[in-house]
N, C-alpha and C positions, 0 to 999 in steps of 0.2 A: 829438729821437727819444725817444719813448715811451720809461718803466722798464717793461721786461717780470718783473723780478722782484720788483713790488710787493704785499705782500700783500692780498688781495681785503675783509678783513676785519679787526676787531680781533682780536689776538693778545693769549698768555698765556691766564694759568686761570680759566673761567669762574666765578663766584662759587657756593658750594655752600650753598643755601637751602634742602634738605629736611631735615625732622624725625627720619628715620633716619641720616641724615651729622652731622648735629646731634649728636644721641645719640650716638652712635660716634666722633666725636670727643671730648664730652665724658665718655665711659669713658674713653680715652685718656689725657688730662690726668689724672684721680683717679689711673689707676693708676701712672702716672709720677712724680705730684708730690704725692698725695693729695687726696682731696676739701678740705679745709678752703683748699686754693688755688684753688679753682675760680672762675674769676668770669666777669662775662661778655666783659668786655674782652679775657680772657686766651682765653678759646673763641673770641671771633670773631674774635684772631690768627690761632689756629690751624687757624682755619678758611680763612683769608685772607681776610674777607668785615668790614665792617663795623658795628661793635655796632649802627648803627641799621637794619640788615638782619635783623641779629639780633634785636632787638625785636620782628619780626614773627613770633616763632616762641614766645618766650620772652619771660613779663614782667620775671623776675629774677632771683638766682642761684635764691632758696627756688623757683621754680616750675621752671627747669630740675631741680631735684634730683627733684623733686614728678615731675615726667616721667620722671625717669631709673628712678625706683624705681619706678614704675607699670611702667614697660616690663619692667624684669628680674621683679617679681612678676608678670606676664601670663604668662609664658613659662615660668614654673619652678613655682606652686604647681600641686596638683595641682584637676579640677573637684568639685565637687559630692558633701562624703561621706556615704554612711549608713551601717547600721546600729545597735548597739548605741551610746545615747548618750555612756557614760563611753568607750569606746572612739573616736569620734568626736572627742571631743578632745584625748583623747593626739595623734589621729593629724592633727590640723587642730595644734596646738602644735609634730609633729614637722614637720612639712610648714614650719612659719615658720620654726625652729630651720635645717632642711637649705636653707631658700631663700635667708637671711641667711649662715647662715655661711661663702661664699665672697665676701662681700659686706658682711664687717665695718663699713664706713664706714657703710652702710645703716642696720644697725642701730643706728650712733651717735648718726644724725641721728635716728632713731624716739625715742630717749630722752628727750626734750622731750614732757611730756604736751599735746594735743589735737594732733600734729603728724599722729593715724592719721585724724583728719578730713579729710585735705586726699587722703585715698589714695582710688583708684580703687575698683571693683566688685570685682576679679579677689580684690584684699586684703581688699575688706569683707566677703569671701562668706565667707572663712575665719573672721574674726572671729565674722559670724554662727551660722557652723557651733560653733565653741567657746559661744556665747552658751548657742544655741537649745541644745545638749548640755548644758547646764546645767541649766535649764530643766526638759528634759526630765528627768533627774534627782531632780526636785525643788526646785529651788532656786527664789525668787522672782528676777525682774529683775533688780532692786538686789544680791542676792549673785551671779545671774551674771555681771553686773559689774564684780564684787570678786573671784569666782575666775578671769574672762580677767585683768583687769590684773595678779594675782597670778604667775597664768602666763607673762603677756609679762613682768613684773620678772625671774623664775625667767631666761628663754628668753635675752632679750638680754645679761641679765650675764655668763653664760657665753660665749657668744659675745664679749663684748667682753675679758671675761679671759682666754681661749683667745687673740686675735688678739693683744693687747697684749703676753700675757707670749712667743708666739711670734716679736713681734716685737722684745722686747728680749733673747731666747735667738740671734736671727739677728744682732742687733748687737756681741753678745760681754758681754752686761751680769754684772758678775761676780755680782751680789746673785742669781741663778738658778741663778746653775752649782753641778752636782749634791756636785762633791769638797770645798764650802767649806760648803754651807748648815750654816746654826748655828755655823759657824766661829766667829764674833765676839761669841758669848756666853757666858754661865756656864751650864748647863742643869745645874748639880748642884738645883737648888731646881725644875726642871722636868724632873720622870723621865720622863713619856709621853711628850713632844719627842724627850728626849733616846735614850730605846728608839727611838723613830722614825728619829729620828738623819737621817743625810743620805736614806735611801729618800726625804722627803717629797716632791721636785721630781719622780720617777719614780713616787709615786702620783697626785701632780696630775693630773698627764697625763694618766691612764688618760681612757678614755670614759663617762663616769658618768650621763650627760644621758638618755638611755630612763629607767632605774631610776629617777634623781631625778623626770623628770617625773611618772611614774606613782607613785609616793607622794603627792606634793606633789599630786593630782587628788585621789585615795584621801584624801585628811588633809581638802582643802579641800571636799567634798563629805560626807564624815562631820561636821566642824564647821558647813556650814550646815543640814544634816539635824538637828543636834543643840541649834541658835535657838539665838539672843545667849547670849553667857556673862555672868551677870551680873556687876557692877563692887562693885568692895569697897567 
C-alpha cells in the first residue's frame, strides 16, 4: 500500500540568502556578541546556510562590515545640506556623530585611515559637505581635508570614549565609580583636581559635543585663514 503521509518535497527551513536577511543576521550577531566576533563562518551558522552560499553575497568579513555601514548611514544620514558653509560643516559633523552614536562599533571600525574610501555615496556625500563647506569658507583643498580629519577624529573620539565608559559603568568597574574617584591618589599636590574631586565623573558625563564641535570648527577655520604658522 502506498504511503499517504509522505512529504511532497524537501522539508526543513530553506536557505536564507537575501542581502537584507544576511545583514539583519549580522546585526544580531554584533549586538549579541560584539563586532570583533563577527565572522563569515559564524554568520553562515546563524542563518543556517553554508559558507559557500554566503560568499555569493559577501567577499569577506571586511566587505560584510562595509555593507552594514553603508546600509546604516543610508538610513540615518540626512540628504544634501544647504545654507551657510560654516553651518553646513557643523550640521554634517553632527549628523555623522548622531548616526554613529547608536553604533559605536562602526565608529571603531572607521578609526583606520583609508577605510573611509570603502564607504558608499550617502556617507561620502556628508564628507563632501564638510570639505566643500571648508573650501567655501576660504580653505584650500588641502586645508579642507585637514579640517575634515580634525573634526572626524574629534567626533569618533567622543563617541568611543562615551561608549567605552558606559560599558565599564555597566560592568561595575571600580575605576569609574563617583564615590572613589581620585580616592587612591594623594591630591595635596594637585589642588585644582582636589577642588573638583568626585564631581569629575558627573562633569565628564555631560554632553558637550555640540559646543566643542562649534569651537573646534571655528578654530580650524580661523587657523586656515591665518595661513601656516612659521616653524621655530
